[in-house]
C-alpha positions as CSV (number, residue, x, y, z in Angstrom):
1,M,0.1,0.1,-0.1
2,S,1.4,3.4,-0.9
3,P,2.0,6.4,1.5
4,F,-0.9,8.1,0.2
5,H,-3.3,5.2,0.7
6,K,-2.1,4.7,4.0
7,T,-2.3,8.4,4.9
8,M,-6.1,8.7,3.4
9,T,-7.0,5.6,5.3
10,T,-5.8,6.8,8.5
11,W,-7.3,10.4,8.1
12,T,-10.8,8.9,6.8
13,A,-10.7,6.6,9.9
14,S,-10.0,9.4,12.2
15,L,-12.7,11.4,10.8
16,F,-15.0,8.9,11.0
17,V,-14.0,8.2,14.7
18,G,-14.5,11.7,15.5
19,A,-18.0,11.9,14.0
20,V,-19.0,8.8,15.9
21,V,-17.8,10.1,19.1
22,L,-19.6,13.5,18.1
23,C,-22.8,11.8,17.6
24,V,-22.4,9.6,20.7
25,S,-21.9,12.8,22.9
26,F,-25.3,13.9,22.3
27,V,-26.9,10.7,23.0
28,S,-27.6,10.0,26.7
29,P,-27.9,6.8,28.1
30,G,-31.6,5.7,28.8
31,D,-32.8,4.2,32.1
32,C,-34.2,0.7,31.9
33,Q,-36.6,1.6,34.5
34,T,-39.9,3.1,33.8
35,T,-39.8,6.6,34.6
36,P,-42.5,9.3,34.4
37,P,-42.9,11.1,31.2
38,P,-41.0,14.4,31.0
39,P,-42.7,17.8,31.6
40,P,-43.9,19.6,28.6
41,C,-41.1,21.8,27.2
42,S,-42.8,24.8,28.0
43,N,-42.2,24.3,31.9
44,Y,-38.5,24.6,31.3
45,K,-37.0,28.1,32.0
46,N,-33.5,28.3,31.1
47,C,-31.3,26.8,28.4
48,D,-29.5,24.4,30.9
49,T,-32.6,22.4,31.5
50,C,-34.2,22.5,28.2
51,A,-31.6,21.7,25.6
52,P,-30.6,18.6,27.4
53,N,-34.1,17.2,26.6
54,A,-34.3,15.6,23.1
55,K,-37.8,16.8,22.5
56,C,-37.3,20.3,23.4
57,L,-35.3,23.5,21.7
58,W,-34.1,26.4,23.5
59,C,-34.3,29.8,21.4
60,F,-32.1,32.4,22.8
61,T,-34.3,35.3,20.6
62,T,-37.6,34.6,22.6
63,N,-35.7,32.8,25.8
64,N,-38.4,29.9,25.8
65,C,-38.2,26.4,25.3
66,T,-40.5,24.9,22.8
67,E,-41.0,21.4,21.3
68,Y,-38.6,20.7,18.8
69,P,-40.6,20.4,15.2
70,V,-39.9,16.8,14.4
71,S,-41.9,17.0,11.3
72,W,-38.8,19.2,9.7
73,L,-35.3,18.6,10.2
74,L,-34.5,22.1,10.7
75,P,-36.6,24.5,13.0
76,P,-38.4,26.9,10.9
77,P,-37.6,30.3,11.2
78,S,-41.0,31.0,12.7
79,V,-40.2,28.9,15.7
80,C,-36.6,30.2,16.0
81,P,-34.0,31.7,13.9
82,L,-31.3,28.8,13.3
83,A,-28.3,30.8,14.6
84,Q,-30.4,31.4,18.0
85,A,-31.6,27.7,18.4
86,R,-29.9,25.4,20.8
87,W,-30.4,21.7,20.8
88,G,-28.7,19.0,23.0
89,A,-26.3,21.5,24.8
90,C,-26.6,25.3,25.3
91,W,-23.1,26.0,24.1
92,L,-23.6,24.4,20.8
93,N,-25.1,26.5,18.0
94,F,-27.8,24.5,16.1
95,E,-26.3,26.0,12.6
96,Y,-22.9,25.1,13.4
97,L,-24.0,21.7,14.2
98,I,-25.6,21.1,10.8
99,I,-22.6,22.8,9.2
100,T,-20.3,20.5,10.9
101,F,-22.4,17.3,10.1
102,A,-22.6,18.5,6.5
103,V,-19.0,19.2,6.0
104,L,-17.9,15.7,7.9
105,A,-20.4,14.0,5.5
106,G,-18.9,15.7,2.3
107,I,-15.4,14.7,3.5
108,I,-16.2,11.3,4.2
109,F,-18.1,10.9,0.5
110,L,-14.9,12.6,-1.2
111,S,-12.7,10.5,0.7
112,I,-14.4,7.4,-0.4
113,I,-14.4,8.5,-3.8
114,I,-10.7,9.3,-3.9
115,C,-9.9,6.0,-2.3
116,C,-11.9,4.1,-5.1
117,C,-10.5,6.1,-7.7
118,C,-7.0,5.9,-6.5
119,C,-7.4,1.9,-5.9
120,C,-9.0,1.6,-9.5
121,F,-5.9,3.7,-10.8
122,Y,-3.5,1.6,-8.9
123,K,-4.7,-1.7,-10.1
124,K,-4.6,-0.4,-13.9
125,R,-1.0,0.9,-13.2
126,S,-0.1,-2.5,-11.6
127,A,-1.7,-4.8,-14.4
128,R,-0.2,-2.5,-17.3
129,P,3.3,-3.5,-16.7
130,D,2.6,-7.1,-17.4
131,R,1.0,-6.4,-20.6
132,D,3.7,-4.1,-21.7
133,E,6.3,-6.7,-20.9
134,E,4.6,-9.3,-22.8
135,T,4.4,-7.1,-25.9
136,F,8.1,-6.0,-25.3
137,V,9.1,-9.9,-25.1
138,R,7.2,-10.6,-28.2
139,R,8.5,-7.8,-30.3
140,R,12.1,-8.8,-29.0
141,E,11.5,-12.3,-30.2
142,E,10.1,-11.0,-33.8
143,I,13.1,-8.8,-34.1
144,K,15.5,-11.8,-33.2
145,Q,13.7,-14.1,-35.6
146,R,13.9,-11.7,-38.3
147,T,17.7,-10.9,-37.8
148,D,18.5,-14.9,-37.8
149,D,16.4,-15.0,-41.1
150,R,18.5,-12.4,-42.8
151,N,21.8,-14.0,-41.5
152,V,20.7,-17.4,-43.0
153,E,19.8,-15.7,-46.2
154,R,23.3,-13.7,-46.3
155,K,24.9,-16.7,-45.6
156,A,23.1,-18.8,-48.4
157,R,24.2,-15.8,-50.9
158,H,27.7,-15.8,-49.8
159,D,28.0,-19.5,-50.4
160,Q,26.6,-19.4,-53.7
161,I,28.8,-16.6,-54.5
162,R,31.9,-18.6,-53.3
163,K,30.8,-21.7,-55.3
164,K,30.3,-19.7,-58.5
165,Y,33.7,-18.5,-58.2
166,G,35.4,-21.9,-56.9
167,L,36.3,-20.5,-53.5
168,M,34.5,-23.4,-51.9
169,S,33.5,-26.9,-53.0
170,D,30.6,-28.9,-51.3
171,S,32.9,-31.4,-49.6
172,D,35.6,-28.9,-48.3
173,H,35.4,-27.0,-45.1
174,P,37.0,-23.4,-44.6
175,Y,39.9,-24.9,-42.9
176,S,40.9,-27.8,-45.2
177,K,43.5,-25.7,-47.1
178,F,45.2,-25.2,-43.7
179,E,45.5,-29.1,-42.9
180,N,47.1,-29.9,-46.3
181,E,50.0,-28.0,-45.6
């Protein structure tokens, strides 16, 4: 695995863990015992008691606690402006929470796409040398075969010329004249 893939995997994993920790921090453990239903949201008079309740939304503009409109993902401006709404924790701006989740989702989505593209590119690059090497070996063999064919043809022509001028007989080999002396 290349250093780029290791870095991307580590970065994606750390973002995923951070997102899970952020999500888990907003979920409170439930009691197994039957408890009376919580009081209506209008009974809460400050953000510290209203915001931790998952069904309630604190609005700093009106300084009141209202029921979180579950039918909409985002509270409409008629209930509370998004920048002034608090849900889950008083220190956490609802607008920032949504932007953070959108950015994290985008980063995770882009990371997955980049990793898939890099893996596909890496597979293509690693498969290509085998194919290129086969082509190279095949071309080398073809060139060698043509060279051998040309050498055989050249030798045959030279032998014919030698026979024509009496420089070589069929039974003599090239070193026979040295042996007779």
